[in-house]
C-alpha positions in Angstrom: 117.2 75.8 -87.2 116.1 72.2 -87.9 113.1 71.0 -89.9 110.7 68.7 -88.1 107.8 66.6 -89.4 104.9 65.7 -87.3 103.2 62.5 -88.6 99.8 62.1 -87.1 97.3 59.3 -87.2 94.2 61.4 -87.1 91.4 59.3 -85.6 90.4 61.4 -82.6 90.4 65.0 -84.0 90.1 66.8 -80.6 92.8 64.8 -79.0 95.2 65.1 -82.0 94.7 68.8 -82.1 96.0 69.1 -78.6 98.9 66.7 -79.2 100.0 68.5 -82.3 99.6 71.9 -80.6 101.9 70.7 -77.8 104.5 69.3 -80.2 104.4 72.3 -82.5 104.8 74.7 -79.5 107.8 72.9 -78.1 109.6 72.7 -81.5 108.8 76.3 -82.5 109.9 77.6 -79.1 113.4 76.3 -79.9 113.3 78.0 -83.3 112.6 75.0 -85.5 110.2 74.8 -88.4 107.4 72.3 -88.4 105.3 70.5 -91.0 102.4 68.1 -90.3 101.2 65.2 -92.4 98.3 62.8 -91.7 98.1 59.1 -92.1 95.1 56.8 -91.7 96.1 55.1 -88.5 98.9 54.5 -85.9 100.1 51.5 -87.9 100.9 53.7 -90.9 103.0 56.2 -88.9 106.3 54.3 -89.0 105.9 53.7 -92.8 105.4 57.4 -93.3 108.4 58.3 -91.1 110.6 55.9 -93.1 109.4 57.4 -96.4 109.9 61.0 -95.2 113.4 60.2 -93.8 114.3 58.6 -97.1 113.5 61.9 -98.8 116.0 63.7 -96.7 114.0 66.8 -96.1 113.7 66.7 -92.3 116.0 66.5 -89.4 113.6 65.0 -86.9 110.1 63.7 -86.4 107.3 63.4 -83.9 104.7 60.6 -84.1 101.3 61.6 -82.9 98.2 59.4 -82.4 95.8 58.0 -79.9 95.0 54.3 -79.4 92.2 53.7 -77.0 91.6 50.1 -75.7 88.4 48.6 -77.2 86.7 45.3 -76.8 89.1 43.3 -79.0 92.7 42.3 -79.2 93.3 44.9 -81.9 94.4 47.5 -79.3 97.4 45.3 -78.4 98.4 44.9 -82.0 98.2 48.6 -82.9 99.9 49.7 -79.7 102.7 47.2 -79.8 103.4 47.3 -83.6 103.3 51.1 -83.9 105.8 51.4 -81.0 107.9 48.6 -82.5 108.0 50.3 -85.9 109.0 53.7 -84.4 111.7 52.0 -82.2 113.2 50.2 -85.2 113.6 53.5 -87.0 115.0 55.2 -83.9 117.5 52.4 -83.6 118.6 53.2 -87.1 119.5 56.7 -85.9 116.5 58.7 -86.8 115.4 61.3 -84.3 111.8 60.5 -83.5 109.7 61.4 -80.5 106.9 59.0 -79.9 103.7 60.8 -78.9 101.3 58.0 -79.6 99.0 57.6 -76.6 98.0 54.1 -75.7 95.3 54.5 -73.1 92.3 52.7 -71.5 89.8 55.4 -72.1 89.2 58.9 -73.5 89.5 60.5 -70.0 93.1 59.3 -69.8 93.8 60.5 -73.3 92.4 64.0 -72.6 94.7 64.4 -69.6 97.7 63.3 -71.5 97.0 65.2 -74.7 96.1 68.5 -73.1 99.1 70.9 -73.3 97.9 72.5 -70.0 98.1 69.1 -68.2 100.5 66.2 -69.2 101.4 67.6 -72.6 102.6 64.4 -74.2 102.8 66.0 -77.6 105.2 68.5 -76.2 107.2 65.8 -74.4 107.4 63.8 -77.6 108.8 66.8 -79.4 111.4 67.3 -76.6 112.4 63.7 -77.0 113.0 64.2 -80.7 115.0 67.3 -80.0 117.2 65.4 -77.5 117.8 62.7 -80.1 118.7 65.3 -82.7 121.3 66.7 -80.3 122.7 63.2 -79.9 122.9 62.8 -83.7 125.0 66.0 -83.8 127.2 64.7 -81.0 127.8 61.3 -82.6 128.0 62.5 -86.2 125.0 61.0 -88.0 
């Protein structure tokens, strides 16, 4: 049994609830334990992941959040930099599933967040599980 931490940027409560539920279900179905922490926004997720990994308490992580395009360039910054931060940590060998939705509107987010539809939270958890298996294979 592995310990997983879900780090969520809780901005859209109803969407996050679905994403977290999907991720939790996928991890617990495999017999793993799950904790959840909340950060202010998607840009803070990678920092929280780095801090948590430095503490050495978790085997893998799932990043959860929703970034919906608005009227300004801020969307591109948040979407790109949150993905870049997570990818940098992943390249360091940390098992992270990226479940941060970057969408045009809430309708797209609902379809992707809903565990009964696209279940992107569950998919992110499965990606973290796959990376954890690779860590075991390659001896991290």
